[in-house]
C-alpha positions, 0 to 999 in steps of 0.5 A: 398359900398367900398370893402377891397383889399385882397392879391389875394394869401390869398384867390383865390390861396389858395382855388384853389390850395387846390382843385387842387394842381397840377395846381400851374404852370398853375395858375401862367401862368393864372395870367400872362394873367389876374392878378385881384384885389380881393375885399371883401365887408361887409355883408351889401353888400348882397351875392356877387361873381362877376368879372368885370373890372379886379376885383373879388368881393365877400362878406363874406356872400357869403363864409359863405353861401357856407360853409353851403351849403356844409353841406346841400349837404352832408345832401342831400346825407345822406337823398336821397342816400338810396331812390335813390338806392332803387327806382332805383331797384323797379321802384317807384317814389322818392316821393313814396319811401320817403312817405314810409320811416318812418325815413326820416322826421328826416333826412329831418328836419336836411337838412331843418335846414341847408337850412334855415341857409344858406338862413338866412345868405344870407338875413343878419340874424345871424343864425348858426346851432350848429353842423356845424363848422365855416368856416376855411382855413384848416382841423384842428380839423375836424372829418373825415366826416367834412374833406370830406365836407371841401374838397368838399366845397373847390372844389366847391368854387374853381369852383365858383372862376374859373368861375369868372376868366373865365369872366375876360379872356372873357373880354380881349377876348371881348366876345359878346354873354354873355349867351354863355360866361356863359357856356364857363366859366363853362367849363373853371372852370371844365376843370381847376379842372379836366384836370390834375388829372392824374398828381396829382394821380401819384404824390400823389399815390392816386387813379385816380378814387377816386380823379375824383369822389371827384372833380366832387362832388365839382363841383356839389356842385358849381352847387347846390350853383348856383341853390340855389342862383338863383331865381326860376323865372330865371331858364328858363334863360334870355338874359344874362344867359342860362337856369339853367338846360342847365348849370347843364346838361353841367357841370354834364353829362360831368364827365368822370366817370363810370355809377355806380360812387357815384358822380351820386348819389351825383348829383342826391341827390342835384337835388332832393333837389332843386326839393323838395324845389319847391314842385315838385314830381319826376317820377319813376327812374330806371337804373344806377346812371348816368341814374337816374341823366339824368332822373331827369335832363330831368324831371326838364327841362320839368317843369322849361324850358317849 
């Protein structure tokens, strides 16, 4: 099936610079090394985002599904953050706390509607929740909560695009180890979005820690999209791909944030969502928010990678 050529700046530049405005000059230098064609494919092509042969190829269905998963991620935070905070203090398992939460079923139902909608989009069905706005390129008309979801989703999408740019750079470098290349592309994307936050904080007058936390949440969303779109039988990895949890560990635990930053709660909420989608109970959690996320990763690695 033939894709339609897009002006790169219409999508890729817009998304990346919305996520990391301080990187404009660096992006121009990047395109001097690798100036990809950008092709969008119709929904009949399935869910697609890939880089090959000097091109970035994606489908509209991928972008719509990612938009919905941004709202899923926020719903996961609303659903699980009280549980994470409570269970870490009393030493109960997450599953045990949820069973005792009388109001959780309504919250979880909203989360499941969003997850079902994202999966329907990926499968080619036309289902869109009434309370979720259609994808848009700016924040116009969004309420304050939707604006935060928009920002996180743009960062997550920028992470995914930069990961694919990393593959294009690897093509020119003639990388041999494809599995190792995946990790390198993850690190490249994360670094592009985080290495010069200080420059943006100084120019904008915004708080460095708050910007870093928001960028980290966007990258965590990119990891969540990866987990939600990877078949569960591929979680353990293959010749061409490292184990999913190895990638998530490298991405999430490298964030330069305090032990109690809200990012760790956000990341933990996303991991719990993945675990419960596969009907997995989690062990008791205690410690700082970062330690809780580490415990969840260890638990999931034991189950998915053994």
